[in-house]
N, C-alpha and C positions, 0 to 999 in steps of 0.2 A: 504493499499500498504506498504507497509513493505521497509524500509530504506536498501542503499548496499554501500559497499564499491564500488569506483570506481579502473578497473582496467588497465586503460588508464597512461600512463607516463604524466605528469602534474607536469606544472613546475610553479614556483611561478609569473614570470612574463608575464604580462600580453600579452594574443595574441589582444584580443577586449577590448578596453575602450569606454562607451559611457554613457557622461553624457545629460541629457535635449534634447535626440535627435530628433528633432522635422518634420513634412514636410508635406506641402498642398500641394493635386492638386484641384486649384480654392478654392472653400470655404469649400470643405470638408476637414479636417486634417484626414489624412491616419494614423501618428502616432507623440503621443503628452506626451513630457518630458518624455521617454525614458533612463532609466538609467541601464548598466550593466558594469559587469567586466567578463572577461574570460579567464582565467587560459591560458598559449601556453598548447596543449596537451591534453587538456579538449575537450567535444563534449555538446555544448549547443543546445538545441531542445526548438524549438519557436513553442509553440503553441495556439491556437483560432481558431475560424471559420472560412470559406471563408468573407474576408472582414475584418479581424480583424488585417492586417497591413504586415502580415509575410514577403509575396513577396516584398514588398516597402524595408524592412526593411535589405534583402539580396539582391537586387538590389542597396541598399544604400552603404552596404558593400563591393561590387563590384564594384564602383567607375561609377555604372551604373546612379545613381540619386543624386544629390545632396542638403542634408539636407537647410529647412530653419533655424535652432536653432539650439543649443547646437554644444556641444564636441564629436569625434568621433577619437581615436586611432588604425589604424591597424597594428599590425606589427612594435610596431613603431613608426609606422607615421602616421602626423596628416592632415586628410582628412577636406576636399576637396583639399589643398593645397598643399599634397605630391603626390597624388593619381599617379602620372606618377613612382614614387619610390614602388608602392606596386602591381599593376598589374601583373607585371610577378610573385610573387608571391602567387598568388589566383587563384583556379580553380572551376568553378565555372559551377554545373549541373542545368539549371535552365528547365523550363516549356518546351520552343522551344529549340529542342537540339543546336542550333546556327554552322548547318552543310550547308552546300551547296548542293543544292538537286538535283544539274544537276551532280555533282563528284562523282567519286565511294567512297569508306568509306575510302581507302587508300589515294587515292587522297585529302580527306580533313584532314586526319591525316597526310601525308603530309606536307602539304600546315601548317598547325601551326607547326608539327617543325622545319618550317625552319622559322616561325618568333620566336619560342622559343629558336633559336639555338642548337637544339635537334636531337642528329643523329639518321638515318634510321630505325639503325635496334630496338631503345625503341617504332616505330611506327607497329615493326612487332612483336614486345614481347605481347605488347597489345592486337593484334588481336588473339592474338593464346589463350591469358588468356582469351578471352571473348567468344571464341570461333567462330570468325568472318572469319576467313582466306578463306574458300571457298567462301564467298558470298564478299567479299574484295573488287571485281573488278567492282561487279553493282553499280548502280548507286543509292544514297539515296532515291531518290522518289519511287525506285521499291521497299523499301525492309518494310518489316511491323514494328509496334511502335516499338514492340520489340527488334527491330536490330537493328532498329535509337536510340534507349535510352541505348543500349550495346555501341553504336559508339560514343554518346556523354559521356557515361562515361573514353573511353577512349580519348577524346579528354580534360576533364576538370582536368582528371594524367595525363597527357601524360609528362608534363614538372615537375612533382613532385613537387607540390606547396607545402607549408608551413601550405596555412589555405583552407581549401575545405567549399565551398558554396552549399548547396544541398536543390534544391527544389522538394521534392516528389520523389527522387533518386532511389525508386522501382517503378515509374507508368508504368505500359506496362511490368513489366517485369514478366514472370511467374515465379515459385519456382525455379527450374533446373538453367535460366537465373541470378535471384538473387543471387543464392550461388555461380553462374562466378564471379559477377560484387562485391562480400562480402571484399574478398582481397585488390579489390583496392580503396575502396571509405569507408567503415564501420571501426570499433574499429581496427582490425589488420593492419592498413596503420598507423597507430601513428602519423595523424596529426590531429591541431587543425579543428575542424568541428562546422560548423553553420549548422544546420537540419531541416527542418519540414515534416511533414507525415501526408498525412488524416486518419493514422492509430498512434493515442494517444499512445498507449498502447505501439505498436511498437518502440515509438519515446524515450520512458521514456525508456524503457529499455537500449536505447542506450547510455542515456545520465548521464554525470554528474552534472549538470548544467540547467536548467529549467525556459524560459522565459514566460510566460502565458499572452498574447495580449487579450483586452476585449476593442473594438472602438478604438484604437489605442491608448490604456494606458495600461501599464504594471500592471497586475492585481495580478501580482506573479512573483517572481524571489526568486528562492532557488534551493537545490535540490529536486533530484525526489521522497526520502521518503517523503520531507516534504509537500508535493503537496495532500493533500487529496482528497476524491471521488466526497465529495460535491463542494471542486474550483473546480478539475476540468470538472464537468457536467457546472458549472457555466459559464468555461471559453468556452462553447460552446454552453448556453443556445441562 
């Protein structure tokens, strides 16, 4: 695996700093003493097999879960104490679309626009960007998974967040749809990103920094070019 230079704009000021992050679920430890520093503007790829702690990490960064130990700084704010100051600057694309199934796509996005005090023209711009203008009046529950994922992307970036948390962002998207959402959630967006993917090679191609989790521990932290094929295989063993 060859090293490469990062083409994204990366600042010295960290967007995320974790020191000794630990989270338990009953007797199971989902994250154990995880530490990483992510500069502003960088993309962190979080790799590891199912159950390694990837989604738990994203939920903590999204202020949806509280850690049991460790120090967390996100966008200069300490979590969970200052979670209220961070939430409006985060965009979360999770396994669940976080949309109301009985509302239409347009109604969902307009609802979130009002929450974030965003003009309704932004809703129409995003619907057009992902090719959903003609289906925007249909209830979300009647749409295909791919269409719902496109709407979930719109919801995540509606308020132009500083930090994007992307859990399998291309799930259920065909190549054409993936190309549509790329300017919104990909490297061209220019935001700090934390992403997971079922395709580690695709995630590595987008990453400036890699956190490899194994059984909740940080088994690797470094640049993509420093992650050997053997180490990558070990993360998924």
